[in-house]
C-alpha positions as CSV (number, residue, x, y, z in Angstrom):
1,Y,-17.6,0.4,33.7
2,Y,-16.6,-2.4,31.2
3,I,-13.8,-1.9,28.9
4,I,-14.2,-4.3,26.0
5,Y,-11.2,-4.9,23.6
6,I,-11.9,-6.1,20.3
7,S,-8.7,-7.5,18.9
8,K,-8.2,-7.7,15.2
9,E,-5.7,-10.2,13.9
10,V,-2.8,-8.5,12.4
11,V,-1.8,-10.2,9.4
12,M,1.9,-9.6,8.3
13,K,3.5,-10.6,5.2
14,Y,7.1,-11.1,5.5
15,I,9.4,-10.4,2.5
16,F,12.7,-12.2,2.3
17,I,15.5,-9.7,1.6
18,G,18.8,-11.5,2.3
19,R,20.8,-13.7,4.5
20,I,23.3,-12.9,7.1
21,V,26.5,-14.6,6.0
22,N,29.0,-13.5,8.8
23,T,29.8,-11.2,11.4
24,H,32.3,-8.3,10.7
25,A,34.7,-7.0,13.3
26,L,34.1,-7.1,17.0
27,K,31.2,-4.5,17.6
28,G,28.4,-6.7,16.4
29,E,28.1,-5.7,12.9
30,V,26.8,-8.2,10.3
31,R,27.4,-9.0,6.7
32,I,24.1,-9.4,4.7
33,V,24.2,-10.8,1.2
34,S,21.0,-9.3,-0.7
35,D,19.8,-8.7,-4.1
36,F,16.6,-7.2,-3.0
37,E,15.2,-4.7,-5.4
38,F,14.3,-1.9,-3.1
39,K,17.4,-1.8,-0.7
40,D,17.2,2.0,-0.6
41,R,13.9,1.6,1.2
42,I,14.8,-0.7,4.0
43,F,18.6,-0.6,4.6
44,K,18.6,2.6,6.7
45,E,18.5,3.6,10.2
46,N,15.5,2.7,12.4
47,T,14.2,-0.1,9.9
48,L,12.8,-3.2,11.6
49,L,14.3,-6.4,10.4
50,Y,13.1,-10.0,11.2
51,I,15.9,-12.5,11.6
52,G,15.6,-16.3,11.2
53,E,12.9,-18.8,11.7
54,N,11.6,-17.2,14.9
55,K,11.6,-13.7,13.2
56,D,13.6,-12.1,16.0
57,K,13.1,-8.2,15.7
58,E,16.0,-6.2,15.3
59,I,16.3,-2.4,14.5
60,I,19.1,-1.1,12.2
61,E,21.4,1.3,14.0
62,T,23.8,1.8,11.2
63,Y,24.1,0.9,7.5
64,R,27.0,0.9,5.1
65,K,27.8,-0.8,1.8
66,H,31.1,-2.8,1.8
67,K,32.3,-4.7,-1.2
68,Q,29.2,-6.9,-2.2
69,F,27.8,-6.8,1.4
70,D,25.3,-4.8,3.1
71,M,26.8,-4.2,6.4
72,V,24.2,-3.6,9.3
73,K,24.7,-2.9,13.1
74,F,21.6,-3.6,15.3
75,K,20.6,-1.3,18.1
76,G,21.6,-2.5,21.5
77,I,23.9,-5.2,20.0
78,D,27.6,-3.9,20.6
79,Y,29.6,-7.2,20.8
80,I,30.2,-9.9,18.2
81,N,29.1,-12.8,20.6
82,D,25.6,-11.3,20.4
83,V,25.1,-11.6,16.7
84,L,26.9,-15.0,16.2
85,K,23.6,-16.6,16.6
86,Y,22.3,-14.9,13.4
87,K,25.0,-16.3,11.1
88,G,23.4,-18.0,8.3
89,S,20.0,-16.7,9.1
90,K,17.5,-15.3,6.6
91,V,16.3,-11.6,6.9
92,Y,12.9,-10.6,6.4
93,I,10.8,-7.2,6.4
94,D,7.2,-6.5,6.8
95,E,5.8,-5.8,3.1
96,S,3.8,-2.9,4.4
97,I,7.0,-0.7,4.9
98,L,7.9,-0.9,1.4
99,N,5.1,1.5,0.1
100,L,5.2,0.1,-3.4
101,K,3.6,2.3,-6.2
102,D,1.2,0.9,-8.6
103,D,4.0,0.5,-11.3
104,E,6.4,-1.2,-8.8
105,I,6.3,-5.1,-8.1
106,L,8.5,-7.4,-6.1
107,I,10.5,-9.8,-8.2
108,S,8.9,-12.7,-6.4
109,E,5.5,-11.7,-7.5
110,L,6.5,-11.9,-11.1
111,I,6.6,-15.7,-11.0
112,N,3.5,-17.3,-12.6
113,M,2.2,-13.9,-13.7
114,D,0.4,-14.0,-17.2
115,V,2.3,-12.3,-19.9
116,Y,0.7,-10.5,-22.9
117,N,2.3,-9.1,-25.8
118,D,0.4,-6.4,-27.7
119,N,-2.8,-7.7,-25.7
120,K,-2.2,-11.2,-27.0
121,Y,-1.6,-13.8,-24.2
122,V,1.8,-15.5,-24.8
123,G,2.5,-17.6,-21.5
124,K,3.3,-17.5,-17.7
125,I,6.5,-16.1,-16.3
126,T,8.6,-19.2,-14.9
127,E,11.7,-17.5,-14.1
128,Y,13.5,-14.2,-13.3
129,R,17.2,-13.7,-13.9
130,S,19.9,-10.9,-13.9
131,D,22.9,-11.3,-16.0
132,N,25.4,-8.6,-15.8
133,G,22.6,-5.9,-15.4
134,N,20.3,-7.2,-17.9
135,N,17.1,-8.4,-16.2
136,M,15.3,-11.1,-18.1
137,L,12.1,-13.1,-17.7
138,R,11.6,-16.7,-18.9
139,V,8.3,-17.1,-20.9
140,N,7.6,-20.4,-22.7
141,N,11.3,-21.3,-22.4
142,K,12.4,-18.0,-24.0
143,L,13.9,-15.0,-22.4
144,I,12.3,-11.6,-22.6
145,P,13.8,-8.4,-21.4
146,Y,12.3,-7.1,-18.1
147,N,12.7,-3.4,-19.1
148,K,10.2,-0.7,-18.5
149,D,10.6,0.4,-22.1
150,F,8.8,-2.7,-23.2
151,I,6.2,-2.8,-20.3
152,T,2.8,-1.0,-20.8
153,K,1.0,-2.3,-17.8
154,I,1.6,-4.5,-14.5
155,D,-1.8,-5.6,-13.2
156,K,-1.0,-7.0,-9.7
157,E,-4.7,-7.8,-8.9
158,N,-5.0,-10.1,-12.0
159,K,-1.5,-11.3,-11.9
160,S,-0.7,-9.9,-15.5
161,I,1.9,-8.2,-17.1
162,Y,1.6,-6.4,-20.6
163,F,4.4,-5.8,-23.0
164,H,4.6,-4.3,-26.5
165,D,7.1,-5.2,-29.5
166,I,8.6,-8.4,-27.5
167,G,7.5,-10.7,-30.2
168,V,11.0,-11.0,-31.6
169,F,12.1,-12.3,-28.4
170,L,9.3,-14.8,-28.0
171,W,9.4,-16.3,-31.6
172,E,13.1,-16.4,-32.5
């Protein structure tokens, strides 16, 4: 008998979700600063995170919110000395765990998207910003609201986003 293994290369897309800025207390908990838009899907028990340049795999054992920090303790790490190596490291997830719906998009994917207002091309998105809960996109050096009341369609495949009634923001 011959057993033939045909391996398929697994392509994984890492998504940056935040940075470990410090440890907390003595039992191996870390403080993560994150403005990731889908925190509720990733900061939960048993989620696999990838830490740092080497993408070290760690599984969330516990999660809690504390002030502006996302507090995480990893499975099998019970001492501060075991997480000190992660201080300052970037934290990633595998994009496939997000299960984004058709009308959901990562903020990072918005940059360089074509913008249409009432089906007329107006430019490309060059910046995303959030000021006091007001999410804005920079198009042609003007800020327009990133608000689902103005969005008619997000076309991820063609990297386009369609708005209605935003002319007042574009031409002031």
